[in-house]
N, C-alpha and C positions, 0 to 999 in steps of 0.2 A: 674765367675763360682762358685757356692756355694759348700760348703764342702760336702753336701749331694750328689750333682751331681757328684763330684769327686769320692766319694765312690762307687756309683752305676755304674759309667763308668769304673773306673780303679781298684776297689777292693783293694786287698792287697797292690798293689804298692802305691796307694794313702795313705794308712795307714803308710806304711814304710817311704815314703818321708816326709809327714807332721810331723810325730812323730820324725823322725830322725833330720830334720832341726830345729824343735823347741828345741830339746835337744842340738843341736850344738850351739844354741845361737841366732837363728833367730826367732823373735816373730810371729809364725804361729800357727793356731788352731790344734795342735797335739792332745790334750786331747779331743777336740770336735770331731775330726775325729775318734778317738777310740770309743767314745760313740755312734756315728752315725753308725759306722761299726758293733758294737755289736748289736745294735737295728735292723739294716738291716738284720743281720744274723738270729736274733730271729724271725723276722716277715716273712721273705721270704725263709730262709734256702739256699740262693744262695751263702753264704759264710760260712765257718766253724769257729765256735768260737775258736776252738783249734788253727787253723791257724792264726786267728786274734791275739790271745794271743801271739803266737810264734813270729809273725812278729813285733808286737808292742814292745815286750820285746827286741828283737834283735835291732830294730831301736833306742830304748831308750838307750841301752848300747853302741851301735856303735856311735850314735850321741854325747852322753856325753863324750866318750873317745876322739873323735875328738876335741870337745870343750875344754876338759882338755889339750890336746896337744897344741892347739892354744894358750890357756892361759899361758901355761908353757913356750912356745918358744918365744912368742912375747908380751903377755899381760902384764907381769911384767915390761918389758923394756918400753913399751908405757906408763904404769901408772907412772913410775918414771920420764919419760921425759915430759909428757904432763898432768899428773894428776893435778898439781897445777892450771892449767887453768880451770879445772872444779871442783875445791875445793876438789880434791882428794890428799891431802897433805900426808907427811910422817907419821903423826900421825894416819891417817885413814888407811894407808897401814899396819902399825904395828898392828892395831886392827884387820884388816882382817886376817893377818897372824896368830895372836894369836887365833882367833876363829877357823880357820881351823886346826891349830896345836893342839888345846885343844879339840875341839868338831867336828873335821872334818867329821868322819864317820856319826855322827848323822845329821849334817847339810846336807850332801850329800843324806842320805837315806830319811829323812823327807822333804827335799827340792823337791823331786820328786812329792810330793802331794801339793805343794804350787805354785801358778801361777808364781810369780816372780822368785823364786829360781829354778823352773823346767827348765826355759829357761837359767839362767845365773850361776847356782851353779857350773857346771862343769868348765866353763871358769874361774870363780873366784877361784875355788880350784887350778887350774893350775897356775893362776897368783899369788896366795898366796904361791906357792911352796909346796903344800901338796904332800906327797909321793904317787906315783901311787899305791904302794902296799897297802896303807890304803884306797885309793880312790876306786879302782876297786871292792873289795867285797861289800862295802856299795852301790856303784853305781849299781852293778848287782842285788843285793837284792832289792833295791828300784825300779828298772825298772821292775823286774819280779812281785813283789807284786802289784805295781801300775797297770800294764797291766792285771794281773789276776782279781783284784777287779773290775776295770772298765769294762772289757770285760764281766765278769759274770753278773754284775748288769745290764748292757745295754742289754745283750742277754735275760735275764729273763724278762725284761720289754717289749722287743719286739716292737709291734705296737705302744704302748703308747709313747715311746720315739721317735720313727720315725716320728710320726705325729707332735710332737712339737720340731723337730730338730732345726728349726729357733729360737725358744724361748730359747733352750738350749745354742745356740751360744751367744745370747744376755745376758743371765743370767751369763754364765761363763765369758764373757767379763767384765760385771759390777763387778762380784765377784773378778776378777783379779785386776781391778782398785782399789777396796776397800782394797784388800790385800796389794797392793803396798803402798797405803796411810798409812794403819795401820802399815805395816812393817817399813815404813820410820819413823813414829812417835815413834815406839818402839825402833828402833835403836838409834834415837837421844837421847832418855831417858837413854839408856844403855851406851852411849858413855862415859859419865863421870865416870862410874864405870869401864869400860873396859880399858880406856886410861892408868891409872896408872899400871894396870896389864901387858898391852902390853909393856909399856916402861920398866918395870922391867924385862920382858922376853927378850926384845931386846934393851938393853941400847945403846945409841949412834946412829949414822946414820946407815940406812940399807945398806947392801952391794949391 
């Protein structure tokens, strides 16, 4: 069943579930669902753009907070126990913690607009033991701004986006893959710079 069919059949519920599960950490087309829903509302007026915005914002915030809780309660322990088997050693865990301790709110906010981080930022923030008080405002702001921009743009485009909804899914998928590759290369280049800073911030073994 296509994303477009889910939107026309289940409306706001489809938006909430897809956006929420993607935010929680499951790689589903939440952003695509939001765009298609906005375009559907603009072309048919069967859905309210204000309701889509509210539902997508709520789903993003709720999903992210569940992902953050999962990361905080079990993600860190799993990373410590099994991380070395997937090359996630203590050095990389220190770098992740350093990033979230130093730039956490920015990573969380702008991560909402990046394919890879949109899915995993909340989980990683929790696993890196970022404070929930720092996480929540940035997460809420990112979810609301993201939902507002995409709903408005898709609604105004209306029929044009609805006719190319299949193409949108393909383009966003390709863009997501390219973002992952580019992000991986960027992180590898930055590792050498960040590792000494992380070690200085957290000397010795992690607790």
